[in-house]
N, C-alpha and C positions, 0 to 999 in steps of 0.2 A: 503494499500499500505506499502511495506517496504521501510524505508528510506534507504538512501546511506551510511549516515555517522551516528554513534553513537559517542555522546561526552560524555565520561565518567569523571564525577567530584566525587571525595571523599571528604565529608565535615565533619569536627568536629569543633564545636563551630565557625562557620563560617558567623554568621548573620550579621556582619557590612560589609561585602564584597561581599557575595554571589550573591545577586541580580545584583551586577554591571557585575560580572563574567557570569552570565547566559544571561544578555543583551547583552554582546559582541557575544555569539553564536546565538541568535535570530536575531541580527541585520547582520548576514553574508549574502553574497549576493547570496547564493544559499539557498535554503529554504528546501531542501530534507534533514532533518538532525532531529535525535532525542538527547533528553538530558537526561541521566540517572546521577541523582543526588543520591549518597549512603550516606545517614546520618550515620556517625560511632559513635552513642550514644553520640549525642551533648547534653550538659546539658543547653544551650542558645535556642535562638530563631531561630535557623537554619530551623527545619521542617516549622515552621508558615511562614517564610520568602518565602521558597521554594512553598509551598501550596499555597500561594497568588497569585504566577504568573500564570495568566490566558491565558497559551497557552498551546494546547494540545500535543505540542512537548515535553513538560518537565515532567520527570516521576519521582517521589520521591520513594525511596527505602530506608527503615530503617532497622537497625541492631544493636544489643549490640556492644560496643566498643570493635575492634579486630584489629585496626591498619589500616594505610592507604593502605597496600600492599593487604590485606584481601578484604578492601572496593572497591578497584579498580578491583580485580578480580570479585568480586559478581556484579560491575557494566557491565562487560564484558558478565558474564553468563545472566545478565537481558536484554542485549542489542540485537539488530535484524539485524543491516547493515552489509554490506559486509567490510566497513572501519571503523577502531576505531581510536578516538582521545582522548588523556588525557589531562585535565585540571585541574589546581590546584585551590583550590576553592577562591583564592585570586588574582589571575592572570587574564589576558586579552588577546583575539584575536583580531588583527586588521580586518576589515570587509571583506577582500578578503582572509583570511587566508587559510580557508577550500577549496574554489574555486581554488585557486593557488596551494594548495597540490594535488588536484584532478588532475588538468592539468599536474601537473609534473609528478605523478605516469603515465598517459596517458593510462590508462587501463590494465597495468601490474599486474598481482595479486602476483609478487614475488619480487617487490621492495619496499622499503620505501620512502617516502617524508621527507625531513628533512626543516628547516626553518631557518629564522634569528631571534634572541632573543635579549631583553636589558632590563636592569633595569628601575623601576620607583619607585617614591614615593608615591606622591598624584595623579597624573593625568596619568592613564593608558594610555591614547592616546599619550603620550609623552615619550616613553621609550628610554633610552641611548643605542642605538644598535651600537656595534662596530663590525668591519669586522672580520672574522676568516678564516683561511686557509681551513677549510671544508666547506665554502660557495661555493661548486661546485658539479657536479655530479659525482659519484664514480660506476665504474664496478666491481671492487675489494672492496667486503665490509670491510675485515680486513684492508685495508689502511685507510678507514674512521677513524678507531679506533686507529690505530697507530698516524696519523695527529692529531687527537683531543686531544691525551694523550702526545703528544710530542711539538706539534708546537701552541696548543691553552691552555685554562685553563682546559680542560677535562672535560666541562659541558654537562654531558651525561643524560640531564633530559628524562625521558619518555615522557614528554610534547613536545619534539621536533618533533615527529614522527606522520605521517599519516600512519596507518598500516594496510595492508590487512589481514582479518581474517585467510587466509592461512598461512601468516608469523606468527601471533599470534599464531596459532595453534601448528606449529614447535617450537618456542621458548619457550613455555610452561607457560607463564603468570609470574606475580609477585611472588617471594619468600616469604611467609606470616610470615616467622619467622625474616624477617630483618624490621628494621626502618630507621636507620639513613644511607644515601647512598645506599639505596636501588636500585637507579637508575644504579649504577655503574654495578652490576650483570645483571639487567635485560636488559639494553642497550646493552651489550656485546653479550648477546644470543640471543636478537632481531636482531641486525646488522647481526651477522654470520647466522642467520636463512633465510637470505634475499638473492637476488641476486644482491643487488646493492642499493645505496642510489640516490635520484633524489632530487636535491635542489631547492626549490620554493623561488625566491627572493623577492616575493610579500607576502609571509607570515611571519609576524612579531608576536613572542610571546612576552608580557610584563610580566616580573617577578618582584614581589613586592620585593622591598628591605627592610631591617630593621623592619620585623614583628617580635613583641614581642613573644616570646615562639615558633618561627619557628623549625620545626623540625631539620633543618640543622644546628641550633645553639646549640644543646643540647648536654651537656657533661656527662650525667648521666653514670653508670655502664652499664646498658642496651643499651645506645646508642653507647657507644665504643664498646661493643661486637658484635653489629651489622655493626659497620664499619668494625672490624675485619672479620666478617663473609664474608660480601660481597666482601672485598677485596680477601680473599681466595678462593670464589667461583668464581670470574670474572677473576682473574690471572690463576687459574686452567683450564677455559673454555678457555682462550686465548692460553696458553701453549699447552693444548690438541690438538687446531688447529694448532698452529706454535710454535716449540720448539725451534725456531732459536735463536742466540745470541741477535738480536735486540729485539725480544720479552721478553726473559728474561732480559734484561736490562729495559726495560719499566715497567715490573712487579717489579723490584728491586727498581726502583725509587718511585713505587706506594707505596710499603711498608714502605720506607724510610720515605716518607711523614707522614704515620701513625705511625710510630715508634715516629717520634718527637712530635706527638699529644698525644701518649699514655704515654710518660714518664714523670716526674716521678709519676704522680698519679695513674696509672695502671701499675705497674712493671711487672705482670704477661703476659699482651698482648705486652708490650713493648719486654720483652724477646722474646716472640714467633715471633714478628714482626722482630726482630733483626737476629733470625735464619733465616728466609724465605730471607732477604737481602743477607745473607752470602751464602744461598743455591743457590740463582740464581746469585751468582758473584760478589755481592757487589754494592753499589751505591755511587755516588760523589754528590747526591742532598743535598745541604746545608740546614741548620735549616733557617726557614723564620723569619725575623724580620727587625727591622729600622736598620740606619747607623750604629749606636753605637754597636749593635750587631754583625754587620758584620765586625766590626772593632776588636772585642774582641775574636771572633771566632778562630781565629789561635792560640790564646795564652792559651786560655783556654779549648777547645773542646767543642764539642755541649753539652755534657751532662751538665757541670757544666754551660754552657752558658744556656741551658734550665732551670736550676734550678734559676739562678739568674733572668732570665726573669721572672719567676713565682712570685719569691720575689717582684720584680719590680712591678708588677701587683697589688700585695696585698697591697702595701703602696703608692700607687696614681698614678702608672705609667698608670692605665687604663684611668685617666683623660685625660692624654696627649693624648692616642691612641683615646679617643672619640673625642677630638679635630681633629685628622687626619681623623677620619670617618666622622664628620660633614662636613670637606672641600671635602671629597670624594662625600657625599650626595648633597653638593650644586654644584658639578661639574655635578650630575647626573640630578638635578632640571634645569640646563641649557640645557639638552639635547633636541635637536629639534624634531618635530614628525618625526616617521619613515616611 
């Protein structure tokens, strides 16, 4: 019998967490599920951990290391169900997650189901879930993107969605040339390929905070080039769909965010990002930082302030930032069950 939902997990050196992640799927309130784990060339015990799970709904696929996007596409090709759900190998679904998203879609093959989400540290059943403006239904897909990027923090993870296969086919899958921030390009294409978004309030995705070596924390040349490309692709898709002043301003702000991240370590990417900001009419988005930086910005300008920020990091400011991060993580620990 063909399962109704395929949960796709791309795994690379995920042995410490993946059994808990898979258990959260096996414990769902509906059982008509398959789990396709694509081991992307792990060098630890990931394959052994997955192989030891004695449940016929779990399938292990192995490949040489080709990156997360390629592993996710491979998982979809290997899957059979009419709905697709992505899950990171160190994250967690609450027990009613898939049931709630299926109910939100309500048999429509042309809409996506979204969910609530929150960070966790040690206990995935206790994520720190914050309300967002996009926690509602949308008949106009473009408006979901606008609200996410302008009113929330723009967390456009591919794991947000329960995806009908027909929408997946129209969107075209993950871009395998991308690593860092690959969700930005993917979710924009996915949402615009749908006829709307349905919000499943009882579906909660627990997102692990503070993972050492996490893809989202990398600052290698390859990661920054991926961030540039996904921003270019995502913004081009948005502007092809809607070239209004509102959309140009959204894209200019996104480019400004990455301009600040590229400078001064990656000057060529910074110049290209700055060109995009100017082409789109400019951005007033300020360099992100603490109270002292905000006080200095009007006098120093953002480029000098950014250089001073980097110098400060190198001579010990990272320790102060770590104290601030620890304070934030303690707040997450105090978060109650979702």
